[in-house]
N, C-alpha and C positions, 0 to 999 in steps of 0.2 A: 266158801264151802257149799256144796249142794248134794242132795241125795241122788242115787242112781235112778234114772228113768229110762225104761226100755222104749224102743221105737214103737212097739205095739201098744204100750200104755199111753205114750204121748199121742199116737193116732186116735186111740179110743177117746181120750179126754178132748181132743180137738173136735171130733165129730159130735160128741155129746154136748159140748159147749155151744157149738155152732147151731145146734138144733134149738137151743133156748135163747141165744143172743146172736142174731145172724147178720149183723151189719159190720162191714169191714171196708177196706180201701182197695179198690181194683184199678189196675193200670197196665198198660203195655210195658214190657220189659225192654225199654230202649232209652237211650240217653235223651234227656230233655222232656220226657213224657211224665205228666203228673197224674198220680192216682186220684180217684174220686170216691166218695162214699157210695156204697152200693149194698143192697140187701141180697144175701145169698140164700138160695133154696137148694138143699141137697136131696138128690134122689138116692135113697137108701140102697136100692137094688143095683145101681150102676156106679155109684160114687161120683156121678156127675154133679157139678154145682151149677145151677141156673141163675141168671141175673136178668131181670126185666129192665129194659131201657127204651128210650124213644129213638126212632131211626134218625132223628135230626140232631143227635148228640155227636160230639167229636169222637167219642169212643166207638159208637156204632158205625160211624162212617169209616174210621180207621181200620176196624176189624172186618168190615164188609168185603174189602178187596180180597182177602185171604186170611186163613187162620194166622194168628199172631201169638208169639211168646208173651206171656202175661205173669203178673205177680199179684197175689191177693194177700194183703196184710190184715191181721185180725187180732183184736183184743176183746176178750169177753167183758160184759158189763161189770162183773164182779172182780175183774182184773186178776183172775186166777189162771187163765189160759191166754197165751199170746202165740201167734204163729205168723210165719212168712212162708207162703206156698207158691211155688212156681208151676206153671202149666200152659196149656194151649187154649187160647180163647178164639171162638168162632161164632159167627151169626148162624142161628138155627131158624129155619123157616117156621112159619106159624104152626104151632103144635097145640091144638085145642086141649088135648089131654093134660099137657104140662100146665097150660094156662089155668084150666079148671082146677087142677090139684093145688095150685099155690095162690089163686086169686084171693084177695082180701080187700078190705076197705082202704088200706093205705095204698096199695097198688092202684086201685080204682080211681083215686084222686089224681093220678098222673095221666090217666087215659079217659078223656071225656066221652069217647065213643065206646067205652066199656071193653069187653073182651075182644070185640071186633074192631077196635080203634086202628085205623091204618098206620099210625105211628108206632104201635106196640111192636117191639122187637125183642126176641129172646137171644141172650148170649149164653153159649155153652162153654163152661170151663172144665177142661179135663186136667185135673191136678196130676202132677208127677212127683216132684220131691219138695221137701220143705224142712223147716226147723220149728219145733214146738217147745215152748216153755211152759211149765206147769208149777204153780205155787199153791200149796194147800194152806189153809189156815186163815186166809184173808187179812184184813187190815190189822187186827190185834197181833197176829203172829208176825207180821211184817214189822210192826212197831217194836215188838219184843226183840226180834232179831237185830234190828238196827241198834237198840239200846244196848243189847248184850255185846254186839261187835265193838261198839264204842268204848264200853267199860272194860272189855278184855283185850282190846287191840287185836281182834281176830276178824275174819270175814263173816258176814251174815250168811245164813242158810236161806237162800232165795228160792229154793225149790230145785226142780230138775229141768234138763234140756236134752232133747234128742232129735237127731235127724231122722226124717221119716220118708218112706216111699209110698205115695198114695195111689199108685197105679193099680 
């Protein structure tokens, strides 16, 4: 049993959560391709999600030939929001404004040449549709729901799920 979650609520929770806990798994949406951990940076005004990578990675090389269908799987640190988002992934030329906006010490560690490192590559993810799960209450609520379900032989309330269109 779960409570109703509207697509608008699910989308709002996803974007809010991604702002505070922005690591997920990104990969091409094709058989045999494995996702890899990536840090996501969302542009509020466009809804675009940016990923920094090196041009010598399999992902950057595979996307460089043309835009590719991709999946971004996400779970917030607090485990309250989970999502699987489909979209189009493409290599975006050096864009100093985007680099400057998101640059931080963690990113800097991967690029010895700094913001002008020749291996720095931006990947642009234009999300289209996805599914978002939202569970309020955290670990204690989850433990309560599991105990209650086992005691009453009913299903636990694990929160809500909604399909979203992020275009």
